[in-house]
C-alpha positions in Angstrom: 0.0 0.0 0.0 1.4 3.4 -1.0 0.7 6.8 0.6 -1.7 7.5 -2.3 -3.6 4.3 -1.6 -3.9 5.3 2.1 -5.2 8.7 1.1 -7.8 7.1 -1.2 -8.9 4.7 1.6 -9.3 7.6 4.1 -11.3 9.5 1.5 -13.5 6.5 0.9 -14.2 5.7 4.5 -14.7 9.3 5.7 -16.4 10.5 2.6 -14.1 13.5 2.6 -12.4 15.0 -0.5 -9.1 13.5 -1.6 -7.5 16.8 -0.8 -8.8 16.8 2.8 -7.8 13.2 3.2 -4.3 14.0 2.0 -4.1 16.7 4.7 -5.1 14.2 7.4 -2.5 11.6 6.2 0.2 14.2 5.9 -0.6 15.7 9.4 -0.4 12.2 10.9 3.0 11.5 9.3 4.4 14.9 10.3 3.2 14.4 13.9 5.0 11.1 14.1 8.2 12.6 12.7 8.1 15.6 15.0 7.6 13.4 18.0 10.5 11.2 17.1 12.8 14.1 16.3 12.1 15.4 19.8 13.0 12.0 21.2 9.5 11.3 22.4 8.0 7.8 22.3 4.7 7.5 20.3 2.3 4.8 21.4 -0.9 3.8 19.6 -2.8 1.3 21.7 -3.6 -1.8 19.8 -1.2 -0.9 17.0 2.3 -0.4 18.3 4.9 2.1 19.5 7.5 4.2 17.6 10.8 5.0 19.3 14.2 6.3 18.4 17.2 4.1 19.1 20.8 5.3 19.2 23.3 3.4 17.1 26.9 3.8 18.1 29.7 4.7 15.8 31.5 1.8 14.2 34.0 0.8 11.6 32.3 -0.7 8.5 33.6 -2.1 5.3 33.0 -0.9 1.7 31.7 -4.2 0.0 33.1 -3.1 -3.3 36.7 -2.3 -2.3 37.0 -3.9 1.1 38.2 -0.6 2.5 37.5 0.2 6.1 35.0 3.1 6.5 34.0 5.0 9.6 30.2 4.9 10.2 29.1 7.8 12.5 26.7 7.4 15.4 23.1 8.1 14.5 19.6 7.9 15.7 17.2 5.5 13.9 13.4 5.1 14.1 12.2 1.8 15.5 8.7 0.4 15.4 7.5 -2.3 17.9 4.1 -3.8 17.0 1.6 -4.5 19.7 0.6 -8.0 20.7 -2.9 -7.2 19.3 -1.5 -6.3 15.9 0.6 -9.4 15.8 -2.4 -11.5 16.7 -4.5 -9.9 14.1 -1.9 -10.4 11.4 -1.3 -14.1 12.4 -5.0 -14.9 12.7 -5.7 -13.2 9.3 -2.8 -15.0 7.7 -4.1 -18.4 8.9 -7.6 -17.7 7.5 -6.5 -16.0 4.2 -5.0 -18.9 2.3 -7.9 -21.3 2.9 -10.4 -21.6 0.1 -14.0 -20.4 0.7 -16.0 -23.1 2.2 -19.1 -24.3 0.4 -22.3 -24.7 2.3 -22.9 -28.3 3.5 -26.5 -29.7 3.1 
C-alpha cells in the first residue's frame, strides 16, 4: 500500500475529498516525525509504538573495495508492533490462504 492508496482509503471511509484526506494523512506522518525528532515515544494502543534508538559509531567495510569506513553514530526510528497487531496479522494469515467453504447440506 502506498501513501496515495492510504489517502484514497481515508477519502472513501470518511467521505471527505481527496485533498482533505491527504491533509489528514500528511498531518499524521508529520506528527509522528516531529515526536521522534524530539526524542518522544509515540504509542498507539492496539497498533504499536514508535521510538528512536541510538546506534553507536563503528567501523564498517565498503563491500566493493574492502576498504574500512568510519560509520558515524546516529539515531534511527524503531517500530514495535503491539501484541494485538501481531495476533490480528497471524489470525488473518491463517484464514486468508484457505479456500472459501461451500455450504454443506
